[in-house]
C-alpha positions in Angstrom: 73.7 7.3 64.3 71.4 10.4 64.9 68.6 10.9 62.4 68.7 14.4 60.9 65.6 16.5 61.5 65.2 18.2 58.0 63.8 16.0 55.4 66.5 16.4 52.7 69.1 15.5 55.2 67.2 12.2 56.0 66.8 11.4 52.5 70.5 12.2 52.0 71.4 9.9 55.2 69.2 6.9 54.0 70.5 6.9 50.6 74.0 7.2 51.7 73.7 4.0 53.7 71.5 2.3 51.1 72.9 2.9 47.4 70.0 0.8 46.0 67.7 3.3 47.5 69.1 5.9 45.4 68.7 3.9 42.3 65.1 3.0 43.2 64.3 6.9 43.6 65.7 7.7 40.3 63.6 5.0 38.6 60.5 6.1 40.0 61.1 9.5 38.7 61.8 8.0 35.3 58.6 6.0 35.6 60.0 2.7 36.3 59.0 0.6 39.5 61.8 -1.9 39.8 65.5 -1.9 40.4 67.4 -5.2 41.1 67.2 -6.0 44.4 64.5 -3.4 45.6 61.0 -3.6 45.7 58.4 -0.7 46.3 55.0 -0.2 47.4 53.2 2.7 46.5 50.0 4.2 47.7 47.7 6.7 46.1 44.1 8.0 46.2 44.3 8.2 42.4 45.5 5.5 39.7 49.2 5.7 38.8 48.6 4.8 35.4 51.9 6.3 34.1 54.0 3.7 36.0 54.6 1.0 33.3 55.2 -2.4 34.5 53.5 -1.9 37.9 51.0 -4.2 39.4 47.9 -2.3 40.1 45.6 -3.2 43.2 42.6 -1.2 43.8 41.3 -1.4 47.5 37.7 -1.1 48.4 36.2 0.3 51.4 36.0 -2.1 54.5 33.0 -4.3 54.9 31.0 -3.7 58.0 32.4 -6.9 59.7 35.8 -5.8 58.8 35.2 -2.2 60.3 33.6 -3.4 63.3 36.6 -5.8 63.9 38.8 -2.9 63.6 37.0 -0.5 65.9 36.7 -3.4 68.5 40.6 -3.9 68.3 41.1 -0.4 68.9 38.7 0.5 71.3 38.4 -2.8 73.2 36.0 -5.7 72.9 34.1 -5.2 76.4 33.2 -1.4 75.7 31.7 -2.2 72.2 29.9 -5.4 73.8 28.1 -3.0 76.1 26.9 -0.8 73.3 26.8 -3.3 70.3 23.9 -1.2 68.5 25.6 2.1 69.0 28.9 0.7 67.9 27.1 -0.8 64.6 26.1 2.9 64.0 29.3 4.3 64.3 30.6 1.8 61.9 27.9 2.5 59.4 28.5 6.3 59.7 32.4 5.7 58.9 31.3 4.1 55.6 34.1 1.7 55.3 36.8 4.0 55.4 39.6 2.9 57.6 40.8 6.4 58.4 37.2 7.3 59.6 37.0 4.2 61.8 40.6 5.1 63.2 39.4 8.7 64.0 36.2 7.4 65.7 38.2 5.1 67.7 40.8 7.8 69.0 37.7 9.8 70.1 36.3 6.9 71.9 39.6 6.0 73.6 40.5 9.4 74.6 37.0 9.9 76.3 36.6 6.6 78.3 33.6 7.9 79.9 31.6 9.0 76.9 29.1 6.6 75.9 29.4 5.3 72.2 25.9 6.3 71.6 26.8 9.9 72.1 29.3 9.6 69.1 26.9 7.6 67.1 24.3 10.5 67.6 26.8 13.1 66.6 28.0 11.3 63.5 24.4 10.5 62.4 23.9 14.3 61.9 25.2 14.7 58.1 26.0 18.6 58.5 28.4 17.9 61.4 29.9 14.6 60.6 33.1 15.9 58.8 33.9 17.9 62.1 33.4 15.0 64.3 35.6 12.8 62.2 38.6 14.6 63.3 41.3 13.9 65.8 44.8 15.7 66.3 46.2 15.9 62.8 44.0 13.5 61.0 40.6 14.5 59.3 38.4 13.0 56.8 37.9 16.5 55.5 41.7 16.8 54.7 41.8 13.8 52.6 39.1 15.1 50.3 40.4 18.5 50.3 43.9 17.1 49.2 42.4 15.2 46.0 40.1 18.3 45.2 43.2 20.7 45.4 45.3 18.5 43.5 42.8 18.1 40.7 42.3 22.0 40.5 46.0 22.2 39.2 45.3 19.7 36.4 44.4 20.1 32.9 40.5 20.2 33.0 40.8 20.3 36.8 38.7 23.4 37.3 35.8 22.2 35.2 35.9 19.0 36.9 35.8 20.4 40.4 32.9 22.7 39.4 30.9 19.3 38.4 31.9 17.9 41.9 30.7 21.0 43.5 27.3 21.0 41.8 26.8 17.4 42.7 26.7 18.5 46.5 23.1 19.7 45.4 21.6 16.3 45.4 21.2 13.3 47.5 20.6 10.7 45.0 22.1 7.3 45.3 23.6 7.7 42.0 23.6 9.8 39.0 23.9 9.1 35.1 26.0 11.1 32.6 22.9 12.9 31.1 21.9 14.1 34.3 25.2 15.4 35.4 25.3 16.9 31.9 22.0 18.9 32.6 23.2 19.8 35.8 26.5 21.4 34.7 25.0 22.6 31.3 27.6 20.6 29.4 27.4 18.2 26.4 27.1 14.6 27.3 30.4 13.8 26.3 32.2 16.6 28.1 30.2 15.6 31.2 31.4 11.8 30.9 35.2 12.9 30.6 35.1 15.3 33.7 33.1 12.4 35.5 35.8 10.0 34.8 38.5 12.6 35.8 36.6 12.7 39.3 36.6 8.9 39.5 40.5 8.7 38.8 40.9 10.7 42.0 38.5 8.8 44.0 36.0 11.9 44.5 33.3 9.8 42.7 32.8 5.9 42.6 31.8 4.4 39.3 29.7 1.0 39.6 28.7 0.7 36.2 29.2 2.2 32.9 27.8 5.7 32.9 26.6 5.9 36.6 28.3 7.5 39.1 27.9 7.9 43.0 29.6 9.7 45.8 30.7 8.1 49.1 28.5 9.4 51.9 31.5 11.1 53.8 32.4 12.9 50.4 28.8 14.4 50.1 29.1 16.9 53.1 32.4 18.3 51.7 30.7 18.5 48.2 27.8 20.3 49.8 30.3 22.8 51.3 31.5 23.4 48.1 28.1 23.8 46.4 27.3 26.6 48.7 30.0 28.5 47.1 28.3 28.8 43.7 25.9 31.3 44.5 23.5 32.0 41.5 24.8 29.1 39.7 23.2 26.7 42.3 19.3 27.5 41.6 20.1 27.6 37.8 21.7 24.1 38.1 18.7 22.6 40.0 16.4 24.0 37.6 18.2 22.5 34.6 18.1 19.1 36.3 14.4 19.4 37.2 13.6 20.0 33.6 15.9 17.2 32.5 13.9 14.8 34.9 10.4 16.0 33.9 11.4 16.1 29.9 12.6 12.5 30.5 9.3 11.2 32.1 7.2 13.0 29.7 9.1 11.3 26.7 8.8 8.0 28.3 5.1 8.4 29.0 4.5 9.4 25.2 6.5 6.9 23.9 4.8 4.0 25.9 1.3 4.9 25.3 -1.2 2.6 23.5 -2.7 3.6 20.0 -4.9 2.2 17.3 -2.1 0.5 15.5 -2.0 -2.6 17.7 0.2 -0.9 20.6 2.1 2.3 20.2 0.4 5.5 19.4 1.6 6.5 15.9 -0.1 9.7 15.4 2.2 12.6 14.5 3.4 14.4 17.5 5.3 17.8 17.8 9.0 17.7 17.7 11.1 18.6 20.9 14.5 18.9 21.8 15.8 16.3 24.2 16.3 17.7 27.7 13.5 20.6 27.1 10.0 20.6 28.5 7.1 21.4 26.2 5.5 24.8 27.2 2.0 23.0 27.5 3.5 20.8 30.0 5.1 23.8 32.1 1.6 25.4 32.1 0.3 22.2 33.7 2.9 21.5 36.2 3.0 25.4 37.1 5.9 27.7 37.2 9.4 26.8 38.2 10.4 30.6 39.1 
């Protein structure tokens, strides 16, 4: 029996030949994940929290060894053995994402005369990494773009994507809620809510409560987005620098030794959290 070209016709043909599939599709629309005699595996970049009764399995990125094994299987052991260091660099730049490894392998297979070191060198430049990890209709940028655009359509999505964009201004290993609140000029509770929303769609990773980090392949995408914010970007950087300096200043003052057996208990001027005393600004020079 020929398979129709159009998607609706394909679905009709499939469900017509498999009545249980129709019941399964209906159950998924109703939020149920089981039908007698049927099982289904759903994959998604975000947690499908509204599917009651489903078993959720969160997959981490590949380890370096798993990534190397995948690259070796796709490209060939002999070719990787000839340039093991360059192959390891390619794996490192792919960040454990199977799609990135597949794309890198496709690039190598389609250019058998190209040394692996050439691809490793091109992937090593962060500003062009997103463009390099593209082959035919597969691209790393498209993966992040899909999550980003879907998030924009949701409640609070515009505010969350603004936070993501501003995170592209920094290269830090991770950031805390208070720092992001200063960056985006938001209350800490609001910043936490938006960070959690970004983590739900896998644009951020959370490795401990209140700490967030960005996959290094997502960072170039965030930088592209940050460049669209114009005047807001310098102001955001200034707010974070003030936050860092104020935090360090408070830590130094609270840890000083004094005459009362340790901490200096002399009365000090009160400063609002996150703001820098004008006297300290004079010592450090002007920010503008």
